[in-house]
C-alpha positions as a Markdown table, in Angstrom:
| # | Residue | x | y | z |
|---|---|---|---|---|
| 1 | Met | 0.1 | -0.1 | -0.1 |
| 2 | Asn | 0.7 | 3.3 | -0.6 |
| 3 | Asp | -0.5 | 6.7 | -1.5 |
| 4 | Pro | -3.6 | 7.8 | 0.5 |
| 5 | Asn | -6.0 | 8.6 | -2.4 |
| 6 | Gly | -9.4 | 10.1 | -0.7 |
| 7 | Leu | -10.2 | 10.6 | 3.0 |
| 8 | Val | -14.0 | 11.6 | 3.3 |
| 9 | Tyr | -16.7 | 11.6 | 6.0 |
| 10 | Phe | -20.1 | 10.3 | 4.6 |
| 11 | Asn | -23.0 | 9.2 | 6.0 |
| 12 | Gly | -21.5 | 8.4 | 9.5 |
| 13 | Thr | -18.5 | 6.7 | 8.2 |
| 14 | Tyr | -14.8 | 7.8 | 7.3 |
| 15 | Glu | -14.4 | 6.5 | 3.9 |
| 16 | Leu | -10.5 | 5.8 | 3.1 |
| 17 | Tyr | -8.8 | 4.7 | -0.1 |
| 18 | Tyr | -5.5 | 4.4 | -1.2 |
| 19 | Gln | -3.0 | 2.7 | -3.7 |
| 20 | Tyr | -3.0 | -1.0 | -3.1 |
| 21 | Asn | -1.6 | -4.1 | -4.9 |
| 22 | Pro | -3.6 | -7.0 | -3.9 |
| 23 | Leu | -1.4 | -9.5 | -5.1 |
| 24 | Gln | 2.0 | -8.8 | -3.5 |
| 25 | Leu | 4.2 | -6.4 | -1.5 |
| 26 | Val | 5.6 | -4.5 | -4.0 |
| 27 | Ala | 4.4 | -1.8 | -6.5 |
| 28 | Gly | 2.0 | -3.2 | -9.4 |
| 29 | Asn | -1.3 | -4.3 | -9.9 |
| 30 | Gln | -2.3 | -0.7 | -8.8 |
| 31 | Ser | -5.9 | -0.5 | -7.4 |
| 32 | Trp | -7.5 | 1.6 | -4.7 |
| 33 | Gly | -7.5 | -0.2 | -1.4 |
| 34 | His | -10.5 | 0.8 | 0.7 |
| 35 | Ala | -10.9 | 1.2 | 4.9 |
| 36 | Thr | -13.8 | 2.2 | 6.8 |
| 37 | Ser | -14.3 | 4.0 | 10.4 |
| 38 | Ser | -16.4 | 5.4 | 12.5 |
| 39 | Asp | -14.0 | 7.0 | 15.0 |
| 40 | Leu | -10.3 | 7.4 | 13.1 |
| 41 | Ile | -9.0 | 4.7 | 15.4 |
| 42 | His | -10.5 | 1.5 | 14.7 |
| 43 | Trp | -10.4 | 0.5 | 11.0 |
| 44 | Val | -12.3 | -2.2 | 8.8 |
| 45 | Asn | -10.6 | -3.2 | 5.3 |
| 46 | Ala | -13.1 | -3.6 | 2.6 |
| 47 | Asn | -12.8 | -5.5 | -0.9 |
| 48 | Pro | -10.8 | -3.0 | -3.2 |
| 49 | Gln | -13.7 | -1.6 | -5.7 |
| 50 | Ile | -11.6 | 0.3 | -8.2 |
| 51 | Ala | -9.3 | -2.1 | -9.5 |
| 52 | Ile | -8.3 | -4.2 | -12.5 |
| 53 | Pro | -10.9 | -6.5 | -13.8 |
| 54 | Gln | -8.6 | -9.5 | -14.4 |
| 55 | Ile | -8.0 | -9.6 | -10.4 |
| 56 | Leu | -11.1 | -8.1 | -8.9 |
| 57 | Ser | -13.9 | -7.6 | -11.6 |
| 58 | Gly | -13.4 | -3.9 | -11.2 |
| 59 | Pro | -14.8 | -1.4 | -13.9 |
| 60 | Leu | -11.6 | -1.2 | -16.4 |
| 61 | Gln | -8.6 | -2.8 | -17.7 |
| 62 | Gly | -5.4 | -0.9 | -16.5 |
| 63 | Gln | -3.7 | 0.5 | -13.4 |
| 64 | Ile | -5.6 | 2.5 | -11.2 |
| 65 | Phe | -3.1 | 5.3 | -10.2 |
| 66 | Thr | -3.5 | 8.2 | -7.6 |
| 67 | Gly | -6.6 | 10.3 | -7.2 |
| 68 | Ser | -9.1 | 11.9 | -4.8 |
| 69 | Ala | -12.6 | 11.2 | -3.5 |
| 70 | Val | -15.1 | 13.8 | -3.0 |
| 71 | Val | -18.6 | 13.9 | -1.5 |
| 72 | Asp | -21.2 | 15.7 | -4.0 |
| 73 | Ser | -23.6 | 16.7 | -1.4 |
| 74 | Asn | -25.6 | 19.0 | -4.1 |
| 75 | Asn | -25.2 | 16.5 | -6.5 |
| 76 | Thr | -23.4 | 18.6 | -9.1 |
| 77 | Ser | -22.4 | 15.9 | -11.2 |
| 78 | Gly | -26.0 | 14.8 | -11.7 |
| 79 | Phe | -24.7 | 11.3 | -11.0 |
| 80 | Phe | -27.1 | 11.0 | -8.0 |
| 81 | Thr | -30.5 | 11.9 | -9.6 |
| 82 | Gly | -33.2 | 9.3 | -8.4 |
| 83 | His | -30.6 | 8.2 | -5.6 |
| 84 | Pro | -31.1 | 10.4 | -2.4 |
| 85 | Gly | -28.5 | 9.8 | 0.3 |
| 86 | Gln | -25.7 | 8.8 | -2.1 |
| 87 | Ala | -23.2 | 11.3 | -3.0 |
| 88 | Leu | -19.5 | 9.7 | -3.2 |
| 89 | Val | -17.5 | 10.5 | -6.5 |
| 90 | Ala | -13.8 | 9.2 | -7.3 |
| 91 | Ile | -11.6 | 10.8 | -9.2 |
| 92 | Tyr | -8.2 | 9.1 | -10.6 |
| 93 | Thr | -5.6 | 8.5 | -13.2 |
| 94 | Leu | -6.0 | 5.3 | -15.2 |
| 95 | Asn | -3.2 | 3.8 | -16.7 |
| 96 | Gln | -3.6 | 1.7 | -19.6 |
| 97 | Pro | -1.0 | 0.0 | -21.7 |
| 98 | Thr | -1.2 | 2.9 | -24.7 |
| 99 | Arg | -2.5 | 6.0 | -22.6 |
| 100 | Glu | -2.9 | 7.6 | -19.4 |
| 101 | Val | -6.6 | 9.2 | -18.9 |
| 102 | Gln | -8.4 | 10.9 | -16.1 |
| 103 | Asn | -11.3 | 8.8 | -15.1 |
| 104 | Val | -14.3 | 9.2 | -12.9 |
| 105 | Ala | -16.5 | 6.5 | -10.9 |
| 106 | Tyr | -19.6 | 7.4 | -8.7 |
| 107 | Ser | -20.9 | 5.0 | -5.9 |
| 108 | Leu | -24.7 | 4.4 | -5.4 |
| 109 | Asp | -24.3 | 2.0 | -2.3 |
| 110 | Asn | -22.2 | 4.4 | 0.4 |
| 111 | Gly | -18.7 | 3.3 | -1.2 |
| 112 | Leu | -19.2 | -0.2 | -1.6 |
| 113 | Thr | -18.9 | -0.6 | -5.5 |
| 114 | Tyr | -18.0 | 2.1 | -7.9 |
| 115 | Asn | -19.7 | 2.6 | -11.6 |
| 116 | Ser | -17.2 | 3.8 | -14.1 |
| 117 | Leu | -17.9 | 6.4 | -16.7 |
| 118 | His | -15.1 | 5.4 | -19.1 |
| 119 | Glu | -16.6 | 2.8 | -21.1 |
| 120 | Lys | -17.1 | 3.6 | -24.6 |
| 121 | Thr | -18.3 | 2.6 | -28.1 |
| 122 | Leu | -16.5 | 3.7 | -31.1 |
| 123 | Phe | -17.6 | 4.8 | -34.6 |
| 124 | Thr | -17.0 | 2.5 | -37.2 |
| 125 | Gly | -17.5 | 4.7 | -40.6 |
| 126 | Pro | -16.9 | 6.4 | -43.5 |
| 127 | Ala | -18.7 | 9.7 | -42.1 |
| 128 | Gln | -19.7 | 13.2 | -43.1 |
| 129 | Val | -20.5 | 16.4 | -41.2 |
| 130 | Ser | -24.1 | 17.3 | -41.2 |
| 131 | Asp | -25.3 | 20.5 | -42.7 |
| 132 | Gly | -27.1 | 21.5 | -39.2 |
| 133 | Ser | -24.0 | 21.2 | -36.8 |
| 134 | Ser | -23.6 | 24.9 | -35.7 |
| 135 | Leu | -20.3 | 26.8 | -34.7 |
| 136 | Phe | -21.1 | 30.6 | -33.6 |
| 137 | Ile | -17.8 | 32.5 | -32.4 |
| 138 | Ser | -17.7 | 36.5 | -31.3 |
| 139 | Leu | -14.0 | 37.1 | -31.1 |
| 140 | His | -14.2 | 41.0 | -31.1 |
| 141 | Arg | -10.3 | 40.8 | -31.5 |
| 142 | Asn | -9.9 | 39.1 | -28.3 |
| 143 | Ser | -8.1 | 36.2 | -27.6 |
| 144 | Ser | -9.8 | 34.6 | -24.9 |
| 145 | Phe | -13.3 | 33.0 | -26.1 |
| 146 | Glu | -15.2 | 29.9 | -26.1 |
| 147 | Phe | -17.6 | 28.2 | -28.3 |
| 148 | Asp | -19.5 | 25.1 | -28.6 |
| 149 | Thr | -20.4 | 22.7 | -31.6 |
| 150 | Thr | -22.0 | 19.5 | -32.4 |
| 151 | Ile | -20.5 | 17.2 | -34.5 |
| 152 | Val | -22.8 | 14.2 | -36.4 |
| 153 | Ala | -21.6 | 11.2 | -38.3 |
| 154 | Gln | -23.7 | 9.8 | -40.5 |
| 155 | Pro | -22.3 | 6.7 | -42.7 |
| 156 | Ile | -22.3 | 7.2 | -46.3 |
| 157 | Ser | -21.4 | 4.4 | -48.9 |
| 158 | Gly | -18.0 | 5.5 | -50.9 |
| 159 | Gln | -17.5 | 8.2 | -48.4 |
| 160 | Gln | -13.7 | 9.0 | -47.5 |
| 161 | Gln | -13.9 | 11.8 | -45.4 |
| 162 | Gln | -12.3 | 10.8 | -42.1 |
| 163 | Arg | -11.5 | 13.9 | -40.2 |
| 164 | Leu | -13.0 | 17.0 | -39.4 |
| 165 | Tyr | -10.4 | 20.1 | -38.2 |
| 166 | Ile | -11.3 | 23.3 | -36.4 |
| 167 | Asp | -8.4 | 25.7 | -36.9 |
| 168 | Ile | -7.9 | 28.3 | -34.3 |
| 169 | Ser | -5.2 | 30.8 | -35.7 |
| 170 | Asn | -3.6 | 34.4 | -35.6 |
| 171 | Asp | -3.2 | 36.9 | -38.2 |
| 172 | Ala | 0.2 | 35.4 | -39.1 |
| 173 | Gly | -1.4 | 31.9 | -39.7 |
| 174 | Glu | 0.3 | 30.0 | -36.8 |
| 175 | Thr | -2.6 | 27.3 | -35.9 |
| 176 | Val | -3.5 | 25.2 | -33.1 |
| 177 | Ser | -6.4 | 22.5 | -34.4 |
| 178 | Val | -9.1 | 20.7 | -32.6 |
| 179 | Gly | -11.2 | 17.8 | -34.5 |
| 180 | Tyr | -12.4 | 14.4 | -34.8 |
| 181 | Asp | -11.3 | 11.2 | -36.6 |
| 182 | Trp | -14.2 | 8.9 | -37.1 |
| 183 | Ser | -11.8 | 6.0 | -38.3 |
| 184 | Gln | -10.4 | 6.2 | -34.8 |
| 185 | Gly | -13.3 | 7.5 | -32.6 |
| 186 | Gln | -11.3 | 10.1 | -31.1 |
| 187 | Val | -11.2 | 13.8 | -30.5 |
| 188 | Phe | -7.8 | 15.0 | -31.2 |
| 189 | Val | -5.5 | 18.4 | -30.6 |
| 190 | Asp | -2.8 | 19.2 | -32.5 |
| 191 | Arg | -0.5 | 22.4 | -31.7 |
| 192 | Gly | 2.2 | 21.5 | -34.2 |
| 193 | Arg | 1.7 | 24.5 | -36.4 |
| 194 | Thr | 2.7 | 27.1 | -33.7 |
| 195 | Thr | 6.2 | 28.7 | -33.8 |
| 196 | Gly | 6.9 | 30.1 | -30.7 |
| 197 | Phe | 8.4 | 27.3 | -28.9 |
| 198 | Phe | 10.7 | 24.3 | -29.8 |
| 199 | Asp | 11.7 | 21.3 | -27.9 |
| 200 | Pro | 11.7 | 17.6 | -28.7 |
| 201 | Phe | 9.8 | 16.7 | -25.5 |
| 202 | Phe | 6.9 | 19.4 | -26.5 |
| 203 | Thr | 4.4 | 16.7 | -27.9 |
| 204 | Asp | 2.8 | 18.5 | -30.6 |
| 205 | Lys | -0.6 | 15.9 | -30.9 |
| 206 | Phe | -2.6 | 14.1 | -28.4 |
| 207 | Ala | -6.1 | 12.7 | -28.3 |
| 208 | Ala | -9.0 | 11.4 | -26.4 |
| 209 | Trp | -11.4 | 8.7 | -27.0 |
| 210 | Asp | -15.0 | 9.1 | -27.1 |
| 211 | Ala | -18.5 | 8.6 | -29.1 |
| 212 | Asn | -22.0 | 8.0 | -28.2 |
| 213 | Ala | -24.8 | 6.2 | -29.6 |
| 214 | Asn | -26.2 | 9.0 | -31.5 |
| 215 | Asn | -23.1 | 9.3 | -33.8 |
| 216 | Ser | -22.5 | 12.8 | -32.6 |
| 217 | Ile | -19.9 | 14.3 | -30.5 |
| 218 | Glu | -20.3 | 17.5 | -28.6 |
| 219 | Leu | -17.3 | 19.9 | -27.9 |
| 220 | His | -17.1 | 22.8 | -25.7 |
| 221 | Val | -13.7 | 24.8 | -26.2 |
| 222 | Phe | -12.1 | 27.4 | -24.3 |
| 223 | Val | -9.1 | 29.4 | -25.6 |
| 224 | Asp | -7.5 | 31.9 | -23.5 |
| 225 | Arg | -4.4 | 33.4 | -25.3 |
| 226 | Ser | -1.9 | 30.2 | -25.0 |
| 227 | Thr | -4.1 | 27.6 | -23.1 |
| 228 | Leu | -6.8 | 25.5 | -24.7 |
| 229 | Glu | -9.4 | 23.2 | -23.2 |
| 230 | Val | -11.7 | 20.9 | -25.1 |
| 231 | Phe | -14.6 | 19.4 | -23.0 |
| 232 | Val | -16.1 | 16.3 | -24.6 |
| 233 | Asn | -19.6 | 15.6 | -24.5 |
| 234 | Gly | -20.1 | 17.6 | -21.4 |
| 235 | Gly | -16.8 | 16.7 | -20.1 |
| 236 | Ile | -16.7 | 12.6 | -19.9 |
| 237 | Glu | -13.1 | 13.6 | -22.0 |
| 238 | Val | -11.3 | 16.8 | -21.3 |
| 239 | Cys | -8.2 | 17.8 | -23.5 |
| 240 | Thr | -6.1 | 20.5 | -22.1 |
| 241 | Thr | -3.1 | 21.9 | -23.6 |
| 242 | Thr | -0.6 | 25.1 | -23.7 |
| 243 | Phe | 0.5 | 26.4 | -27.1 |
| 244 | Phe | 2.9 | 29.3 | -27.8 |
| 245 | Met | 2.5 | 31.5 | -31.3 |
| 246 | Gln | 5.5 | 33.4 | -32.1 |
| 247 | His | 3.3 | 36.2 | -33.8 |
| 248 | Gly | 0.8 | 36.9 | -31.3 |
| 249 | Pro | -2.4 | 35.2 | -29.8 |
| 250 | Pro | -5.2 | 33.6 | -32.0 |
| 251 | Arg | -7.6 | 36.0 | -33.4 |
| 252 | Lys | -9.8 | 33.6 | -35.7 |
| 253 | Cys | -11.6 | 30.2 | -35.8 |
| 254 | Ser | -12.5 | 28.3 | -39.1 |
């Protein structure tokens, strides 16, 4: 065991989560251990409920790294509608073989089990953007702005279009792009066409995977001079990055 990952007081019980390997006395097979107490002195260990499925039938494949637990008293998340008296949310890093992502899970039984929000269904098709997809931006020469857009995928026989780009540029043409790749089922950010900073370890592209049953993707994008955040489908996935333009901040979006 190692890092404590969330100590909360909920419904008369102290809930403690911590990094835990259920198989060995060394790091590996990372899961969240779980212990409860009524007085912070006497503790009872419970089965790890946020764990890799090969070992403890947890929600996802991968290793459950450090995070935190919170009590959502006002149901800000919306997870507990119809479940009065429940409010425990866990936020943690999920380490998978090819990527790390931030993951959210919630409990409807006082922390005994958790439901993950990260299970996905990916698109499998040529696709096009519907004419009804809307995009409205009012910059007023301001380099801080936000916009919402919904991208709708509709399979068409023989259609080869696979990617949509939304380019955020300055007057010199330096560009950071947000887009969607239907063949991969991923939202991506590409900051490789900005020239204000060069470093071999400065990754120019990254992606988050998401899709839904309606074949649509909702993007809520914030830009603040050199900072970009993309909230996918209400925040199920989030892309956050900085970018550095040599010839001034972004002024337009196309």
